[in-house]
N, C-alpha and C positions, 0 to 999 in steps of 0.2 A: 110757911108751908114746907113740909119735909119732902124729900125725894122718895119716889116709889122704890120698893125693894129691888125691882128689876133694874132700875137706873143705877142704883148703888152697886149692884153686882156687876153690871156692865162696866162701870167706871173702874172698879177694882180689877177686873180682868184686863181692861185696857192699860191700866197702870202696870200690872204684872208683865204684860207683853212688851211694853215700852222699856221696862227695866231688865228684861230677860238677858240681853247680851252682857250687861254689867253683872247681873246675878250669876250667870254661868262663869264669868271670868273670876269673880270673887270665890265661888265654890271650888273652882279648879278641879272638877271631876274628870277623870280620864274616860275616854271613849271605850266602848266594849270592843273586844277583838272580833274580827269578822268571823261569823259562824258560831259565835258563843253568845250565851245569854247570861244576864245577871241572875243570881239567886234571889229569892224573896227577901232574905236578910240584907243582901247588898242593896236591893232596891229601897228598902226602908231607910237604910243609912243614907243613901243618896238623896232621898226625899227630905230627910231631916237637915242635911247639909244645904240643900237648895232653900229650905225655909229660912234657915239662919242667914244664908247669903242674901236673900231677898230683904230681910230686915236690915242688914248692913247696907245694902244698896240704897234703900230708902233713907237711911241715916246719912249716907254720903251726900245725897241730893239735898237733904235738909241743911247740912253743914255748909255746902256750897252756896245755897241760896241765902243763908244768913250772914255770910261774910267772907 
């Protein structure tokens, strides 16, 4: 029996939140200066960096668990 889509989404969100500190460290993104905002382009680049860092964080955990 397969899991419900809501259960899968909840599990993925929990995994993301659990890996968020490692993901942020891998991404190495600087914080925004006080009183300034990122441009739309900068936000897109930051999102792409976070996605790539999340994939790397998951790989790090797989590597650690395997040996």
